[in-house]
N, C-alpha and C positions, 0 to 999 in steps of 0.2 A: 504494500500500500504506500501511497505517496504522502499522505497527510498524517499528522500526529496521532498517537494512540488516544490521547485525550482531546476532546474538542474544546479549543480555547474559549469559545463563546459560552459553553455550558459551565466551565469550571473557573472562569475568570482569569485564565492564563493569558499571557501575551509574550510573543517572541520579540516584538519590536514595537516601540511607540516613540513618537517624537519627544525629545527631551526639552526641558525649559532652557531658556537662554543662559542661565547661570546655574551651575550645579549646586545642590544643597547637601549639607552634611547629614550623615546617618549615625545613629548610636552604635555602640559595639555589638558584636554578634552574639546570638544565643547559640549554644553548641550542645550536641548530644550524639551518642552512638546508637545506631539503628540496625543492629544485627549484622549487616554487611557493609555499612558505610557510615562515615562521620558526617553529620549534618551541621552546617553553619548557616545561620539565618540572620540577615541584615534587614532592618526595617528602613525602607527608603522613604524620604519625604515626598517624592514625586515619581514620575515615570522615568524609565531608563531603557537603554539598549546595551547589549553585551556581545563580546566575541571571546573565543577561547584559543589560546596558543598552547600547544602540547609539545614538550620536549622530553627526552629520557629522564625519568626521575623528577619531573617538574611539570606543573600545569599553571597557567596564568590566565586570569579573567581580566579583560579590559572592559571598563564600564564607562558609559557616557550618559549625561543627563542627571547624574546624582553623584555626590562625593561621599567617600567613606572616611572614617577617622583613621589616621595613620597609627599603626601599631605593629609590633613584632611579638609573636608568641609561639610556643611549641606545645604540641599535644601528642598523646600516645594513641596508636591504633594497633590492632593485632599484628605483631611481627615487625613493627616499624615505629619510628618517631618522625613527625612531620613539623616542619617550620613554616609558619605563615607570616609573610611580610605584606602588610596592607598599606597601600598608598591611596591618595584620594581617588584615583581612577583605575587602580589595579589591585588584584589579590593574587599573590604568588605563593603557591604551596609546593614545598620541596621535601622529598624523602631524604632524611639524614643518613639512610643506609643505601641510597642510590637505587632503590627499587622503583618499579613502575607504579605510577599513580593514574587513576582514571577519575574524571570529574563530569558530573551532570549538573547543568545549571537550569533553574526554572525561576521565572518571575511570577509570583502569585498575587492574586487580588489582595487589597488591603484587609487587614484584620478588622473585625467589627469595631466601629468607632474611630478607625484610623483613616488618614487621608492618602497615604502613600501606598507603595507596594512592598512585597517581601522578596528579597533576593535570596534564593535557596541554593546553597552549594552542597552537593552530595559527593563526598570524596570516597572512592573505593580503593583501599590499599591492596597490594599485590596478594597478600595471604587470603583474602576473601573473594578474589576475582576468579571466575571460572572461564577457562579457555575453551574455544570450540575445537573439537576434533572431528573433522568431516569423515564420515564413513566412506569406504571405497565401494563403489558399485561393481557388479560383475561385468564380464565382457559383453560388448554390444557392437554389432557391425556398423551401426549408424554413425556417420561422420569420420570413419577411419580413413587413413591414407593422407597423401599430400606431402609436399616438401616442408620439412620443419624449419622454422625461422626462430631465432632465439627470443625468449620471453624477456621483457624488460618490466620489472615490478613497478606498479604505480607508487610514486613517492609519497602520496598523500594518504595511502591506505594502511590500516593496522588490522590485526587479526588475520583470519584465513581468507585468502583470495583464490577463487576458482575462475579461470578465464579460458575462453576458446574463441578464436576468430579464424575463419577460413575464407580465402579468396576462392570462389567457386567457378567451376566450369558452367557457363550459362545454359548449356544444353542438358547435361547430365546431373548437375549439382554436385558432382564429385569434388572434394577438396583438392585444390591445386597447390596452395601454399597455406601453412598453418602456423599460428602462434598460440601456444597453450601453456597453462599451468594448472595442475590438478584437474585435468579435463574430465576425469572419470570419478571424481569425488562428489558425494551428494551434498546439496545445499538446499535450504528453503528457497522457494521461488518468490515469495511475497507477491505483490500485485502484478509482476511480469507475466504470471500465468493467464491473465485476463485476455491476452492475445488469442489464446486457443479458444477461450469461451466465446469471443467475438466471431471467430471463424466458424465454430460449430453452430452458433445461432444463425449466421448467414447461410450456411449449408442447409439448415432446416427451412429457412425462408425459400431458398431455391427449390426445395423438395415439396413445398406446400404445407409443411407441418406447422410452420409458424408464419406470421405476417408482421411486417414492420409496423403496421398501423394498429395491430392488436393492443388493447389496453390491459395492463396488468396492475393489480392493486398492491400498494405498499401496506403491509400489515405488521402487527407486532411480531408475528411468527417469522416472517421472511425478512424483517429488517435487521441489518447488521449494526455494528458500532460506527461512530463518527457521523459526520454530516449526511443528510439525505434530503431528497425532495419528496414530500408526502403526496398522497392522492393516487388516482388511476393514471398510469403513465404508459405511453406507447413503447413498444419494443425498441423502436428507433431511438427514442429519448434515453431509455435505459442503457442501450448499447453504447450510445455516444458518451453518456456521463461515466459509464464504467471505464471507458478507455481514456477519454480526454481529461476528466476530473478525478479518475480513480475512485469513484464512489463505490463503497463496498456494498451498500444495500442494492444498488443497481446491478452490481456483479452477481450477487447471490440470487436475485430474482431471475436474471437471464440464465444463470447456471441451472437453477431449478427447473426453468422452462425447457431447457435442453435435456436435462437429466444428468446428474453427476456421473452415473455409470456409463452413459453414452459418451460423455466427455473423455472419460478414461479409455474407452474403446477407440475413440478417435485418435488419441495419442498413440495407442498401440498400433493402430492401422498405418501410422506414418513410420513405424519401425523402431519406436522407442522400447527400451527394456526396463530401466529402473525408474522412469518418470511416473509419478503418481499425482493425479489432478482430480481427485474424487471427493473432496470436501469443500464446503463453502467457507467464506471468511468467518462467518459467525460460528460455524462448527469448530474450526481449528482453534479459535481464540477461547471458546467455551471449554474445549478440551484442555487447553493449556492452563486455564484458570481453575481446573479441577471440578468443573460443573457437570461432567458426564461420567460419574463413577459407575453407572450401570453398564458402560461399555469398557472404560479404561481402568476400572478398579479404584480402590482408595489410594494406591501408590502409582500415580500416573507415570512418573518417570520410569519406574521398573517395567511397567507394562509397555510403555512406548518403546523401550529398548528391545523388548521381546518382539514387538510388532514388526520391526524392521526385518526380522529373520523369518517371519511367517510366509507361507506360500501366498502368491498374489491373490488367490480367491479368498483366503482368510482375511487379508488386509482389506479387500473390497467389502467383505461382509461387515467388518468392524466399522468401516467408513460409512456404509449405508445406515447402520444403526445410529451412529453418532450424528449424522445429518438429521435424522428424524428426531432424535433427542434434543438437538439444539433448537428446533422449531418451537419447543415448549418453553424456552427461556426468554426472558425479557432482555433486549439489547442493553438496557441500563445496568442490569445485574452483571451481564457479561463484561461490560466495559469497566465497571467498578472493581470486580474481582480480578480481572486481567491486570489492571494497573497495580493492584496490591501484590499480585503474584510476581510481576516483573521486578518489584522492589523488595522482594522477600528472599530469605535464604533458600527457598525452594526453587528459585529460578535456575534453570540449566539450559544453555544453548543447544544441548543435545536433544532436548524436548522439541525444539522448533522443527528440526529436520524430520523427526518421527511423526509429528502430528500435523504439520502443515503440508501443503502441496510442495513437491520437491522434484528435483532432477539433477542431472550433471551438466556442466557447461557444454560438453560435446553434444550430448543428446539434445539439449534444449536449443542450442544454436542451429543444429541441423533440422530440428522440427520447425523452427521459425522460418528457415529458408523455404521449406516445403509449403508452409502455410501461404507464403507470399507468391511463390513461383510455380508450385505444383499442387495448389490447393483444390483445384477442380470446381471453383465457384463460377457462377455465371459472370459475364463481363460487368454487369451492374453491381453485383455483390462484391466482386473483386475490387472494383474501383472504390466502393464504400469502405471496404476493409483497409485498403492502402491509405485512403484519405484520412480516416480516423486515426490511424497509427502515426501518420505524418504530423498530426496535430498534438500528439500526446507529449512526448518528451524526447530529447532535449538537445537538439543539434547545436553545436557551438557557433558563435557568431563569426562572420568573416570567412566562411568556407563555402566552396561551391560544389554542389552534388546534383545528381539527377533525381534521386529519391532517397529519403531517410525516414524509415518508419520504425518506431521503437516503443517500448513500454517499460517504465521504471516501477520499482517497488521498494518499500522500506519497512522497518520494524525496529524492535529493540536490539541495538547493536548490529543491524542488518540493512544492507542496501543492495539492490539488484538492478540491472539494466540489460535488456536484450533487444535485438532487432535486425534489420536488414538495411545495408547501405549500398547505394549504387552511385559510382562516380560518373562524371559527364561522358567519359568514353565508354560506359557500359560495364566497367569492371564491378563485380558484385561480391559483397562481403556479408557473411552472417556472423553474429557474435553473441556471446553471453558473458556478462560480468557479474559474478556473485561474490559478495564480501560479507562474511558473518563472523561474529565474535570480535567486532571492532572495539577499539578503545572509546570510540564515540558512542555514547549510550543511547540517547533518546532519538526517536524518529525525526523530529524537526531538525535536530542538529546534524544528523548524518545526511539528510537530504541536501544540505548545503554543499555536499561533495558532488552532486549530480553534474554541474557544469564541468568540473574537473574530470569526472568519469567520461563524459561525452568527448571532451578534448583528448583524453587518453585513447578512446576508441578510434577517433579520427587519426591520431598520430600513428597508431598501430596499423591502421589500414594503409596509410601512406608508406610505412616501412614495408609492408607486404607487397604493395604495388611496385615499389622500387627494387625489390629483391629479384635477382635473375638466377 
């Protein structure tokens, strides 16, 4: 998904707001340990904006619109001591043992009776941080072959990166030249899976099973978390908002209209092996929040790890049961419990890949290529498919191309981007960029990397094109 896990308008959060002409001073912070992280809270007299700089063993918050009282102090966290150096516009937190530090920043609405906002700094020390270990998928023929070109790691990324980009033979879609890193490791797809949902819906339109003008009702049962448009909405509107705005409710309604099991069958029909796309967004987040114990048991993490090893039919059966169970849950409950889970000691990045829709970089990029170039849609549906993805995300400025269609996704410590790029000369590239277990924690924060990711994709395509 592309938008924050918590809807700012509902919770009073803000990521940016224009600051006053002169910064105002804030009182000293309140501090406390919260099971996995140290929380520092400043009461700001007005609105503010912020950025984070991350270096090995150090994180720095730069603040504008409000001033903090200068101070220097040290506090203990599990396995480390941390020095805080506070200046009017910066907070610098340094590990005195040189260990990695991760920081999440939130601006909360004013406390009752207060006029300003609360700057909340959640610092995760190394000893309470869980790394992502991507499981390795079994062998799959899809996307194999091609001349290998060296991988250049993205300088801005932390955590585990899975990447695959291939310059394709335009007739056969066989890889000609390839850049890859962990191409056969499993990663959560986040909202990038909505490309397949769009294709499947348009295929059903072509077959007469669905109609773009058919109106589908938004209900408590089919509504997911975050923003949504209420009422009876056309399939065309739902499909558009699913891709262009990454609306989760729209995605779930379209996926349910197609049928999650038919979506999975479509992925299989394109030759994928480890790809799983059989749960809605509401289902996967309800499962992670521990709200579907009738399917995943009281210990969701243990069951989820077992789930990855089960035969495909057993995985499909569990997914179908979970989808039905999630329809009985209110989206407000899912959202509240999900946020509590992500900030609790129960959080594990391994749970994401087990319970969310997932794939490998090689499989997913190869599937995306086939959706665009061998999808079998009518000319009208194929044009709509390409047009919507071209509006989605997020080509860099100042570059020239014939076509660039993509879909991004994000989550807790997670960002994804996949698509198809065609240069003016017709050279065609399919790619999948998956980053999970990032040091950047919250969805809005990691989404700020999307322009860098798009530029990285462009630069990699240029390297592939130039390789002889």
